MDAnalysis code that builds the backbone (N, CA, C; Angstrom):
import MDAnalysis as mda
import numpy as np

u = mda.Universe.empty(657, n_residues=219, atom_resindex=np.repeat(np.arange(219), 3), trajectory=True)
u.add_TopologyAttr("name", ["N", "CA", "C"] * 219)
u.add_TopologyAttr("resid", np.arange(1, 220))
u.add_TopologyAttr("resname", ["MET", "SER", "PRO", "SER", "GLU", "ARG", "LEU", "THR", "ARG", "ASP", "ALA", "ALA", "LEU", "LEU", "GLY", "VAL", "THR", "LEU", "ALA", "PRO", "ASP", "ASP", "ALA", "ALA", "ARG", "LEU", "LEU", "ARG", "LEU", "LEU", "ASP", "GLU", "LEU", "GLU", "ARG", "TRP", "ASN", "ARG", "SER", "TYR", "ASN", "LEU", "THR", "ALA", "ILE", "GLY", "ASP", "ARG", "GLU", "GLU", "MET", "ILE", "THR", "HIS", "HIS", "LEU", "LEU", "ASP", "SER", "LEU", "SER", "ILE", "HIS", "PRO", "ASP", "LEU", "ALA", "GLY", "THR", "ARG", "ILE", "ALA", "ASP", "VAL", "GLY", "THR", "GLY", "ALA", "GLY", "PHE", "PRO", "GLY", "LEU", "PRO", "LEU", "ALA", "ILE", "VAL", "ASN", "PRO", "SER", "ARG", "HIS", "PHE", "THR", "LEU", "ILE", "ASP", "SER", "SER", "GLY", "LYS", "LYS", "ALA", "ARG", "PHE", "VAL", "ALA", "HIS", "ALA", "ALA", "ARG", "THR", "LEU", "SER", "LEU", "ASP", "ASN", "VAL", "SER", "ALA", "VAL", "HIS", "SER", "ARG", "ALA", "GLU", "SER", "LEU", "ASN", "PRO", "PRO", "VAL", "PRO", "PHE", "ASP", "THR", "VAL", "THR", "ALA", "ARG", "ALA", "LEU", "ALA", "PRO", "LEU", "PRO", "GLU", "LEU", "LEU", "ALA", "GLN", "VAL", "ALA", "PRO", "LEU", "CYS", "GLY", "PRO", "ALA", "THR", "ARG", "VAL", "LEU", "ALA", "MET", "LYS", "GLY", "ARG", "TRP", "PRO", "GLU", "GLU", "GLU", "LEU", "LYS", "LYS", "LEU", "PRO", "PRO", "PRO", "TRP", "ARG", "LEU", "ALA", "GLY", "SER", "ARG", "THR", "LEU", "THR", "ILE", "PRO", "GLY", "LEU", "GLU", "ALA", "GLU", "ARG", "CYS", "VAL", "LEU", "ILE", "PHE", "GLY", "LEU", "LYS", "ALA", "PRO", "ALA", "ALA", "LEU", "SER", "ALA", "GLY", "PRO", "PRO", "ALA", "GLY"])
u.atoms.positions = np.array([
    [0.846, -1.201, 0.000],
    [0.000, 0.000, 0.000],
    [0.878, 1.247, 0.000],
    [0.583, 2.182, -0.880],
    [1.370, 3.405, -0.975],
    [1.073, 4.318, 0.210],
    [1.992, 5.271, 0.519],
    [1.715, 6.222, 1.603],
    [0.408, 6.986, 1.386],
    [0.113, 7.331, 0.137],
    [-1.124, 8.053, -0.151],
    [-2.345, 7.190, 0.139],
    [-2.281, 5.932, -0.232],
    [-3.405, 5.017, 0.021],
    [-3.588, 4.789, 1.516],
    [-2.464, 4.621, 2.231],
    [-2.548, 4.420, 3.682],
    [-3.139, 5.650, 4.359],
    [-2.682, 6.826, 3.947],
    [-3.178, 8.060, 4.549],
    [-4.676, 8.228, 4.285],
    [-5.101, 7.949, 3.057],
    [-6.514, 8.074, 2.693],
    [-7.370, 7.094, 3.483],
    [-6.880, 5.854, 3.617],
    [-7.619, 4.842, 4.375],
    [-7.759, 5.238, 5.839],
    [-6.655, 5.660, 6.457],
    [-6.681, 5.954, 7.882],
    [-7.441, 7.251, 8.176],
    [-7.361, 8.219, 7.264],
    [-8.141, 9.446, 7.444],
    [-9.630, 9.131, 7.422],
    [-10.031, 8.198, 6.574],
    [-11.443, 7.814, 6.502],
    [-11.924, 7.243, 7.831],
    [-11.048, 6.549, 8.562],
    [-11.411, 6.019, 9.868],
    [-11.673, 7.137, 10.876],
    [-11.118, 8.321, 10.592],
    [-11.327, 9.488, 11.444],
    [-12.509, 10.333, 10.969],
    [-13.179, 9.868, 9.911],
    [-14.298, 10.624, 9.373],
    [-13.914, 11.701, 8.394],
    [-12.695, 11.629, 7.858],
    [-12.202, 12.633, 6.911],
    [-12.008, 11.980, 5.553],
    [-12.713, 12.452, 4.556],
    [-12.581, 11.930, 3.203],
    [-11.544, 12.754, 2.451],
    [-10.453, 12.129, 2.063],
    [-9.385, 12.831, 1.357],
    [-9.519, 12.633, -0.145],
    [-9.578, 13.738, -0.884],
    [-9.447, 13.670, -2.329],
    [-7.985, 13.374, -2.652],
    [-7.699, 12.808, -3.835],
    [-6.297, 12.524, -4.188],
    [-5.394, 13.738, -4.050],
    [-5.892, 14.920, -4.403],
    [-5.072, 16.130, -4.280],
    [-4.799, 16.472, -2.821],
    [-5.781, 16.229, -1.948],
    [-5.574, 16.468, -0.513],
    [-4.458, 15.582, 0.019],
    [-4.528, 14.305, -0.292],
    [-3.504, 13.369, 0.184],
    [-2.131, 13.760, -0.340],
    [-2.064, 14.170, -1.608],
    [-0.783, 14.569, -2.200],
    [-0.222, 15.789, -1.493],
    [-1.072, 16.756, -1.172],
    [-0.580, 17.965, -0.492],
    [-0.168, 17.675, 0.948],
    [-0.890, 16.781, 1.624],
    [-0.493, 16.412, 2.977],
    [0.889, 15.753, 2.988],
    [1.140, 14.885, 2.025],
    [2.442, 14.225, 1.955],
    [3.526, 15.201, 1.511],
    [3.166, 16.156, 0.661],
    [4.156, 17.159, 0.270],
    [4.506, 18.048, 1.464],
    [3.531, 18.285, 2.335],
    [3.818, 19.024, 3.572],
    [4.906, 18.310, 4.363],
    [4.828, 16.992, 4.447],
    [5.875, 16.249, 5.152],
    [7.211, 16.334, 4.429],
    [7.188, 16.366, 3.095],
    [8.429, 16.547, 2.331],
    [9.117, 17.849, 2.736],
    [8.331, 18.922, 2.799],
    [8.893, 20.230, 3.161],
    [9.358, 20.232, 4.610],
    [8.595, 19.584, 5.480],
    [8.982, 19.524, 6.887],
    [10.299, 18.772, 7.052],
    [10.456, 17.658, 6.359],
    [11.707, 16.893, 6.434],
    [12.875, 17.724, 5.914],
    [12.647, 18.473, 4.855],
    [13.729, 19.284, 4.274],
    [14.146, 20.395, 5.223],
    [13.193, 21.095, 5.782],
    [13.510, 22.179, 6.710],
    [14.058, 21.639, 8.026],
    [13.600, 20.454, 8.411],
    [14.010, 19.906, 9.697],
    [15.505, 19.617, 9.749],
    [16.082, 19.361, 8.602],
    [17.534, 19.096, 8.563],
    [18.335, 20.316, 8.987],
    [17.787, 21.506, 8.805],
    [18.501, 22.737, 9.161],
    [17.949, 23.421, 10.408],
    [16.656, 23.287, 10.638],
    [16.020, 24.114, 11.662],
    [15.439, 23.340, 12.840],
    [15.481, 22.020, 12.833],
    [15.018, 21.221, 13.967],
    [13.610, 21.631, 14.407],
    [12.668, 21.503, 13.493],
    [11.293, 21.920, 13.756],
    [10.496, 20.872, 14.530],
    [10.860, 19.605, 14.391],
    [10.138, 18.532, 15.069],
    [11.107, 17.432, 15.452],
    [10.838, 16.764, 16.581],
    [11.697, 15.668, 17.019],
    [11.371, 14.372, 16.295],
    [10.262, 14.331, 15.588],
    [9.848, 13.121, 14.883],
    [10.454, 13.136, 13.480],
    [11.294, 12.133, 13.189],
    [11.962, 12.090, 11.891],
    [11.524, 10.945, 11.006],
    [10.965, 9.896, 11.601],
    [10.528, 8.743, 10.824],
    [9.252, 9.084, 10.047],
    [9.255, 8.753, 8.748],
    [8.148, 9.144, 7.880],
    [6.812, 8.544, 8.335],
    [6.804, 7.273, 8.694],
    [5.559, 6.652, 9.137],
    [5.035, 7.313, 10.411],
    [5.940, 7.640, 11.321],
    [5.525, 8.323, 12.544],
    [4.999, 9.718, 12.244],
    [5.587, 10.382, 11.261],
    [5.105, 11.717, 10.899],
    [3.673, 11.652, 10.368],
    [3.378, 10.621, 9.590],
    [2.009, 10.454, 9.091],
    [1.048, 10.260, 10.253],
    [1.440, 9.412, 11.207],
    [0.565, 9.110, 12.345],
    [0.482, 10.273, 13.326],
    [1.647, 10.756, 13.783],
    [1.698, 11.719, 14.877],
    [1.381, 13.144, 14.438],
    [1.646, 13.466, 13.177],
    [1.397, 14.832, 12.703],
    [0.125, 14.922, 11.852],
    [0.041, 14.138, 10.795],
    [-1.098, 14.277, 9.888],
    [-2.389, 13.722, 10.481],
    [-2.375, 12.441, 10.850],
    [-3.604, 11.822, 11.344],
    [-4.025, 12.410, 12.690],
    [-3.078, 12.652, 13.566],
    [-3.394, 13.267, 14.858],
    [-4.075, 14.616, 14.650],
    [-3.578, 15.406, 13.688],
    [-4.182, 16.710, 13.398],
    [-5.592, 16.563, 12.847],
    [-5.768, 15.640, 11.905],
    [-7.075, 15.470, 11.261],
    [-8.133, 14.927, 12.213],
    [-7.703, 14.360, 13.339],
    [-8.663, 13.718, 14.252],
    [-9.670, 14.693, 14.837],
    [-9.348, 16.001, 14.895],
    [-10.295, 16.954, 15.477],
    [-11.120, 17.663, 14.402],
    [-11.003, 17.228, 13.165],
    [-11.787, 17.831, 12.081],
    [-13.283, 17.903, 12.411],
    [-13.905, 16.844, 12.968],
    [-15.349, 16.922, 13.248],
    [-15.719, 17.935, 14.326],
    [-14.743, 18.394, 15.104],
    [-15.022, 19.284, 16.229],
    [-14.912, 20.768, 15.876],
    [-14.456, 21.081, 14.663],
    [-14.335, 22.476, 14.249],
    [-15.723, 23.088, 14.096],
    [-15.817, 24.378, 14.411],
    [-17.070, 25.112, 14.229],
    [-16.748, 26.475, 13.625],
    [-17.626, 26.975, 12.757],
    [-17.440, 28.293, 12.171],
    [-16.412, 28.304, 11.057],
    [-16.066, 29.499, 10.637],
    [-15.174, 29.660, 9.477],
    [-13.833, 30.295, 9.814],
    [-13.688, 30.850, 11.015],
    [-12.423, 31.507, 11.401],
    [-11.791, 30.703, 12.517],
    [-10.675, 30.059, 12.184],
    [-10.011, 29.136, 13.111],
    [-8.629, 29.685, 13.463],
    [-8.288, 29.670, 14.733],
    [-6.933, 30.012, 15.180],
    [-6.286, 28.764, 15.766],
    [-5.031, 28.526, 15.383],
    [-4.261, 27.410, 15.945],
    [-3.114, 28.013, 16.753],
    [-3.201, 27.903, 18.065],
    [-2.260, 28.555, 18.972],
    [-1.130, 27.593, 19.330],
    [0.125, 28.093, 19.290],
    [1.272, 27.227, 19.516],
    [1.380, 26.192, 18.432],
    [1.180, 26.620, 17.196],
    [1.076, 25.692, 16.061],
    [2.364, 24.942, 15.769],
    [3.498, 25.448, 16.256],
    [4.770, 24.771, 15.971],
    [5.044, 24.780, 14.489],
    [5.262, 23.595, 13.926],
    [5.513, 23.479, 12.487],
    [4.213, 23.401, 11.688],
    [3.103, 23.800, 12.316],
    [1.846, 23.881, 11.585],
    [0.835, 22.799, 11.880],
    [0.916, 22.218, 13.080],
    [0.007, 21.124, 13.430],
    [-0.774, 21.459, 14.695],
    [-2.084, 21.337, 14.633],
    [-2.900, 20.704, 13.594],
    [-3.333, 21.612, 12.450],
    [-2.945, 22.894, 12.472],
    [-3.516, 23.865, 11.554],
    [-3.373, 23.581, 10.074],
    [-2.153, 23.223, 9.633],
    [-1.951, 23.028, 8.189],
    [-2.745, 21.840, 7.637],
    [-2.694, 20.655, 8.249],
    [-3.520, 19.562, 7.716],
    [-5.006, 19.900, 7.708],
    [-5.482, 20.580, 8.748],
    [-6.896, 20.948, 8.788],
    [-7.231, 21.960, 7.703],
    [-6.312, 22.872, 7.415],
    [-6.548, 23.861, 6.362],
    [-6.629, 23.193, 4.994],
    [-5.839, 22.148, 4.782],
    [-5.846, 21.443, 3.498],
    [-7.213, 20.823, 3.242],
    [-7.829, 20.264, 4.271],
    [-9.109, 19.565, 4.071],
    [-10.315, 20.464, 4.340],
    [-10.068, 21.733, 4.698],
    [-11.157, 22.689, 4.929],
    [-10.890, 23.978, 4.153],
    [-10.937, 23.935, 2.828],
    [-10.586, 25.120, 2.037],
    [-11.527, 26.299, 2.228],
    [-12.731, 26.065, 2.729],
    [-13.684, 27.159, 2.906],
    [-13.530, 27.855, 4.257],
    [-12.647, 27.359, 5.101],
    [-12.374, 27.984, 6.386],
    [-11.019, 28.675, 6.344],
    [-10.884, 29.756, 7.102],
    [-9.592, 30.446, 7.166],
    [-8.898, 30.123, 8.482],
    [-7.624, 29.792, 8.393],
    [-6.837, 29.366, 9.548],
    [-5.717, 30.374, 9.820],
    [-5.669, 30.867, 11.049],
    [-4.585, 31.728, 11.503],
    [-3.710, 30.903, 12.426],
    [-2.475, 30.641, 11.998],
    [-1.552, 29.779, 12.741],
    [-0.560, 30.649, 13.494],
    [-0.553, 30.513, 14.813],
    [0.175, 31.427, 15.691],
    [1.268, 30.674, 16.436],
    [2.486, 31.226, 16.402],
    [3.572, 30.638, 17.192],
    [4.579, 31.714, 17.562],
    [5.164, 31.580, 18.751],
    [6.138, 32.566, 19.223],
    [7.532, 32.326, 18.660],
    [7.737, 31.178, 17.987],
    [9.034, 30.862, 17.387],
    [9.085, 31.394, 15.962],
    [10.062, 32.249, 15.687],
    [10.178, 32.826, 14.355],
    [10.428, 31.797, 13.274],
    [11.301, 30.815, 13.561],
    [11.614, 29.827, 12.530],
    [10.407, 28.959, 12.205],
    [9.577, 28.679, 13.215],
    [8.390, 27.859, 12.972],
    [7.330, 28.649, 12.213],
    [7.171, 29.924, 12.562],
    [6.229, 30.756, 11.815],
    [6.682, 30.915, 10.366],
    [7.982, 31.023, 10.142],
    [8.495, 31.126, 8.765],
    [8.228, 29.844, 7.990],
    [8.382, 28.697, 8.643],
    [8.083, 27.448, 7.948],
    [6.608, 27.370, 7.585],
    [5.736, 27.750, 8.508],
    [4.297, 27.711, 8.222],
    [3.972, 28.588, 7.024],
    [4.548, 29.793, 6.972],
    [4.300, 30.687, 5.837],
    [4.827, 30.072, 4.546],
    [6.017, 29.461, 4.618],
    [6.591, 28.799, 3.442],
    [5.710, 27.645, 2.979],
    [5.263, 26.813, 3.916],
    [4.431, 25.670, 3.552],
    [3.121, 26.125, 2.932],
    [2.527, 27.182, 3.468],
    [1.267, 27.693, 2.917],
    [1.464, 28.170, 1.483],
    [2.580, 28.850, 1.218],
    [2.862, 29.296, -0.157],
    [3.109, 28.111, -1.079],
    [3.920, 27.167, -0.616],
    [4.292, 26.016, -1.439],
    [3.071, 25.170, -1.795],
    [2.142, 25.046, -0.847],
    [0.963, 24.206, -1.048],
    [-0.234, 24.992, -1.578],
    [-0.015, 26.285, -1.875],
    [-1.082, 27.156, -2.401],
    [-2.284, 27.189, -1.466],
    [-2.003, 27.350, -0.175],
    [-3.066, 27.426, 0.823],
    [-3.407, 28.897, 1.062],
    [-4.326, 29.413, 0.265],
    [-4.732, 30.806, 0.409],
    [-5.530, 31.048, 1.682],
    [-5.946, 29.989, 2.356],
    [-6.757, 30.109, 3.574],
    [-5.926, 30.002, 4.846],
    [-4.611, 30.242, 4.736],
    [-3.718, 30.164, 5.902],
    [-2.956, 31.474, 6.064],
    [-2.940, 31.988, 7.298],
    [-2.089, 33.119, 7.665],
    [-1.163, 32.675, 8.790],
    [0.131, 32.957, 8.644],
    [1.107, 32.629, 9.683],
    [1.384, 33.887, 10.502],
    [1.307, 33.771, 11.813],
    [1.510, 34.913, 12.704],
    [2.601, 34.570, 13.706],
    [3.668, 35.390, 13.713],
    [4.761, 35.212, 14.674],
    [4.454, 36.087, 15.885],
    [3.904, 35.469, 16.926],
    [3.491, 36.227, 18.106],
    [3.098, 35.262, 19.205],
    [2.998, 35.779, 20.410],
    [2.353, 35.051, 21.487],
    [0.861, 35.359, 21.418],
    [0.039, 34.352, 21.634],
    [-1.407, 34.532, 21.489],
    [-1.938, 35.613, 22.423],
    [-1.395, 35.676, 23.648],
    [-1.908, 36.639, 24.615],
    [-1.575, 38.079, 24.250],
    [-0.687, 38.273, 23.256],
    [-0.333, 39.621, 22.800],
    [-1.231, 40.111, 21.673],
    [-2.075, 39.235, 21.158],
    [-2.917, 39.583, 20.019],
    [-4.249, 40.167, 20.486],
    [-4.822, 40.992, 19.630],
    [-6.120, 41.598, 19.932],
    [-6.938, 41.651, 18.645],
    [-7.447, 40.503, 18.199],
    [-8.188, 40.485, 16.934],
    [-9.470, 41.306, 17.045],
    [-9.851, 41.994, 15.964],
    [-11.068, 42.813, 16.018],
    [-12.335, 41.997, 16.217],
    [-12.309, 40.747, 15.774],
    [-13.454, 39.858, 15.912],
    [-12.964, 38.546, 16.516],
    [-13.641, 37.988, 17.517],
    [-13.201, 36.707, 18.088],
    [-13.219, 35.600, 17.041],
    [-12.356, 34.622, 17.240],
    [-12.349, 33.448, 16.364],
    [-13.525, 32.537, 16.717],
    [-13.955, 31.761, 15.722],
    [-15.039, 30.803, 15.955],
    [-14.534, 29.584, 16.721],
    [-13.351, 29.108, 16.334],
    [-12.720, 27.959, 16.996],
    [-11.257, 28.269, 17.231],
    [-10.748, 27.891, 18.385],
    [-9.323, 27.991, 18.698],
    [-8.828, 26.588, 19.020],
    [-7.763, 26.162, 18.354],
    [-7.185, 24.847, 18.611],
    [-5.827, 24.986, 19.284],
    [-5.469, 24.000, 20.081],
    [-4.156, 23.964, 20.724],
    [-3.807, 22.509, 20.998],
    [-2.635, 22.094, 20.538],
    [-2.220, 20.701, 20.703],
    [-1.049, 20.624, 21.677],
    [-1.314, 19.992, 22.846],
    [-0.258, 19.780, 23.848],
    [0.523, 21.062, 24.114],
    [-0.211, 22.175, 24.264],
    [0.442, 23.483, 24.385],
    [0.919, 23.772, 25.801],
    [0.045, 23.570, 26.784],
    [0.350, 23.952, 28.161],
    [-0.715, 23.327, 29.060],
    [-0.490, 23.323, 30.386],
    [-1.565, 22.915, 31.292],
    [-2.811, 23.764, 31.037],
    [-3.980, 23.181, 31.250],
    [-5.228, 23.838, 30.852],
    [-5.409, 25.247, 31.415],
    [-5.142, 25.509, 32.694],
    [-5.326, 26.887, 33.175],
    [-4.467, 27.888, 32.408],
    [-3.228, 27.511, 32.125],
    [-2.333, 28.390, 31.374],
    [-2.778, 28.521, 29.923],
    [-3.189, 27.411, 29.326],
    [-3.648, 27.425, 27.936],
    [-4.834, 28.373, 27.771],
    [-5.819, 28.261, 28.650],
    [-7.017, 29.089, 28.526],
    [-6.700, 30.562, 28.752],
    [-5.742, 30.847, 29.633],
    [-5.324, 32.241, 29.828],
    [-4.663, 32.787, 28.563],
    [-3.885, 31.951, 27.881],
    [-3.198, 32.388, 26.665],
    [-4.174, 32.679, 25.537],
    [-5.193, 31.842, 25.382],
    [-6.091, 31.982, 24.241],
    [-7.236, 32.956, 24.507],
    [-7.416, 33.396, 25.754],
    [-8.557, 34.244, 26.107],
    [-8.715, 35.473, 25.214],
    [-7.625, 36.183, 24.827],
    [-7.798, 37.369, 23.983],
    [-8.354, 37.066, 22.593],
    [-8.321, 35.815, 22.187],
    [-8.802, 35.432, 20.861],
    [-10.268, 35.023, 20.876],
    [-10.854, 34.954, 22.056],
    [-12.162, 34.299, 22.227],
    [-13.267, 35.274, 22.578],
    [-14.482, 34.892, 22.175],
    [-15.697, 35.577, 22.576],
    [-16.654, 34.574, 23.183],
    [-17.865, 35.020, 23.516],
    [-18.833, 34.124, 24.175],
    [-19.158, 32.871, 23.373],
    [-19.060, 32.942, 22.036],
    [-19.436, 31.788, 21.214],
    [-18.230, 30.974, 20.739],
    [-17.023, 31.360, 21.129],
    [-15.827, 30.653, 20.667],
    [-15.737, 29.266, 21.279],
    [-15.325, 28.315, 20.460],
    [-15.087, 26.938, 20.914],
    [-13.572, 26.733, 20.975],
    [-13.060, 26.321, 22.123],
    [-11.632, 26.038, 22.296],
    [-11.442, 24.531, 22.341],
    [-10.625, 24.020, 21.428],
    [-10.335, 22.586, 21.354],
    [-8.922, 22.353, 21.878],
    [-8.823, 21.732, 23.042],
    [-7.523, 21.422, 23.643],
    [-7.224, 19.942, 23.423],
    [-6.180, 19.662, 22.644],
    [-5.787, 18.284, 22.367],
    [-4.812, 17.825, 23.439],
    [-5.145, 16.709, 24.073],
    [-4.350, 16.204, 25.183],
    [-4.071, 14.724, 24.995],
    [-3.165, 14.207, 25.818],
    [-2.918, 12.771, 25.861],
    [-3.908, 12.138, 26.832],
    [-3.440, 11.841, 28.034],
    [-4.332, 11.289, 29.048],
    [-5.312, 12.341, 29.547],
    [-6.433, 11.867, 30.089],
    [-7.446, 12.748, 30.652],
    [-6.818, 13.580, 31.783],
    [-6.819, 14.935, 31.670],
    [-6.084, 15.794, 32.609],
    [-6.898, 16.136, 33.859],
    [-7.121, 15.155, 34.700],
    [-7.994, 15.309, 35.874],
    [-7.560, 16.455, 36.773],
    [-6.269, 16.504, 37.108],
    [-5.792, 17.528, 38.043],
    [-5.874, 18.923, 37.438],
    [-5.587, 19.041, 36.152],
    [-5.660, 20.351, 35.487],
    [-7.085, 20.883, 35.487],
    [-8.039, 19.990, 35.326],
    [-9.442, 20.416, 35.283],
    [-9.922, 20.948, 36.624],
    [-9.289, 20.513, 37.702],
    [-9.669, 21.007, 39.028],
    [-9.276, 22.474, 39.212],
    [-8.369, 22.957, 38.365],
    [-7.867, 24.333, 38.491],
    [-8.385, 25.225, 37.365],
    [-9.469, 24.815, 36.744],
    [-10.013, 25.543, 35.613],
    [-10.434, 26.952, 36.044],
    [-9.932, 27.998, 35.382],
    [-10.276, 29.358, 35.805],
    [-11.654, 29.774, 35.287],
    [-12.459, 30.447, 36.120],
    [-13.721, 30.982, 35.620],
    [-13.418, 32.139, 34.655],
    [-14.272, 32.423, 33.684],
    [-15.591, 31.829, 33.465],
    [-15.577, 30.640, 32.502],
    [-14.426, 29.981, 32.355],
    [-14.336, 28.859, 31.426],
    [-15.081, 27.649, 31.958],
    [-15.693, 26.929, 31.044],
    [-16.402, 25.699, 31.390],
    [-16.044, 24.603, 30.392],
    [-15.928, 23.389, 30.899],
    [-15.747, 22.240, 30.014],
    [-17.099, 21.912, 29.390],
    [-17.202, 22.077, 28.078],
    [-18.473, 21.902, 27.389],
    [-18.618, 20.528, 26.755],
    [-17.521, 19.787, 26.645],
    [-17.597, 18.462, 26.045],
    [-16.215, 17.852, 25.945],
    [-16.162, 16.605, 25.573],
    [-14.885, 15.907, 25.427],
    [-15.098, 14.682, 24.553],
    [-13.992, 14.205, 24.005],
    [-14.076, 13.052, 23.115],
    [-12.737, 12.330, 23.105],
    [-12.790, 10.999, 23.191],
    [-11.588, 10.199, 23.020],
    [-11.211, 10.189, 21.549],
    [-9.925, 10.361, 21.261],
    [-9.425, 10.328, 19.887],
    [-8.686, 9.010, 19.674],
    [-9.135, 8.240, 18.720],
    [-8.465, 6.985, 18.373],
    [-7.755, 7.194, 17.050],
    [-6.425, 7.305, 17.119],
    [-5.616, 7.611, 15.936],
    [-5.107, 6.301, 15.355],
    [-5.415, 5.974, 14.111],
    [-4.919, 4.730, 13.511],
    [-3.389, 4.648, 13.588],
    [-2.888, 3.543, 14.149],
    [-1.448, 3.335, 14.240],
    [-0.790, 3.953, 15.451],
    [-1.569, 4.648, 16.280],
    [-1.007, 5.315, 17.455],
    [-1.554, 4.661, 18.719],
    [-0.677, 4.089, 19.504],
    [-1.089, 3.373, 20.714],
    [-1.403, 4.318, 21.867],
    [-0.763, 5.479, 21.891],
    [-0.888, 6.384, 23.034],
    [-2.304, 6.935, 23.169],
    [-2.653, 7.278, 24.418],
    [-3.968, 7.857, 24.691],
    [-4.045, 9.264, 24.101],
    [-5.218, 9.600, 23.585],
    [-5.477, 10.929, 23.051],
    [-6.917, 11.322, 23.375],
    [-7.123, 12.594, 23.665],
    [-8.484, 13.101, 23.832],
    [-8.506, 14.566, 23.436],
    [-9.689, 15.063, 23.141],
    [-9.879, 16.489, 22.897],
    [-10.904, 16.987, 23.895],
    [-10.597, 18.105, 24.527],
    [-11.505, 18.743, 25.471],
    [-12.016, 20.030, 24.841],
    [-13.316, 20.255, 24.956],
    [-13.957, 21.403, 24.321],
    [-14.372, 22.386, 25.412],
    [-13.841, 23.610, 25.318],
    [-14.121, 24.633, 26.319],
    [-14.866, 25.805, 25.704],
    [-15.634, 26.449, 26.533],
    [-16.324, 27.655, 26.112],
    [-16.614, 28.527, 27.300],
    [-16.954, 29.776, 27.034],
    [-17.362, 30.689, 28.091],
    [-18.807, 30.459, 28.489],
    [-19.530, 29.760, 27.618],
    [-20.871, 29.273, 27.934],
    [-20.905, 27.811, 27.533],
    [-21.204, 26.918, 28.446],
    [-21.201, 25.492, 28.132],
    [-22.586, 25.065, 27.668],
    [-22.742, 24.655, 26.388],
    [-24.045, 24.155, 25.930],
    [-24.470, 22.960, 26.766],
    [-25.701, 22.992, 27.259],
    [-26.173, 21.944, 28.160],
    [-26.207, 20.579, 27.490],
    [-26.283, 20.557, 26.151],
    [-26.425, 19.284, 25.451],
    [-25.126, 18.509, 25.383],
    [-23.999, 19.166, 25.680],
    [-22.720, 18.500, 25.565],
    [-22.309, 17.896, 26.899],
    [-21.722, 16.720, 26.838],
    [-21.253, 16.047, 28.045],
    [-20.001, 16.720, 28.572],
    [-19.893, 16.899, 29.890],
    [-18.724, 17.527, 30.486],
    [-17.896, 16.538, 31.290],
    [-18.146, 15.262, 31.162],
    [-17.412, 14.259, 31.910],
    [-16.254, 13.698, 31.112],
    [-15.507, 12.769, 31.688],
    [-14.407, 12.140, 30.968],
    [-14.931, 11.468, 29.703],
    [-14.107, 11.440, 28.648],
    [-14.563, 10.844, 27.396],
    [-14.816, 9.349, 27.566],
    [-15.830, 8.870, 26.905],
    [-16.090, 7.427, 26.912],
    [-15.002, 6.729, 26.149],
    [-14.704, 5.466, 26.557],
    [-13.640, 4.716, 25.922],
    [-13.750, 4.710, 24.463],
])
């Protein structure tokens, strides 16, 4: 099975249908990441199969949880989860934010190389930004403990913003220190094809919809 076929098959298990062009651009993103990584050390993961699992599929796993059309990815690093999500969501605009200049430069380069007109790279700390309009969804992957993460993303959020925090194990102790007025509005276990480690996404908002479960994710 080719890398493109494997990626398409495993993305489908996550509920993401990849067109051939999508799969090609996702793999080309890894080509660029491998090339830049030789000089700039953007990611500790160097094995190609692991990059597909840990970067591409892990990023695509929260695709069903996105809401609205304006998405911010805070602490995006080398562009994950923002770049893979932007590839499969051309009608949404993604603002990828990182305090590392070299990582923000790579994100801008990758967006140009892949013709992603729906991506903006921002070299900044999220708490220093003051967007005129709140984002619809804010994503963050393994960025910081939850109280710190929510403090960082607060300037980007309004009453209707959905914050998606990607975590490994269920962060019981962090949730005990959740700062008001934030509320856990939902959660979901993420099962990444080929990845044994635990993964979950926690959904936060300033108003928690009553219909969403606020307990630990079901197995």
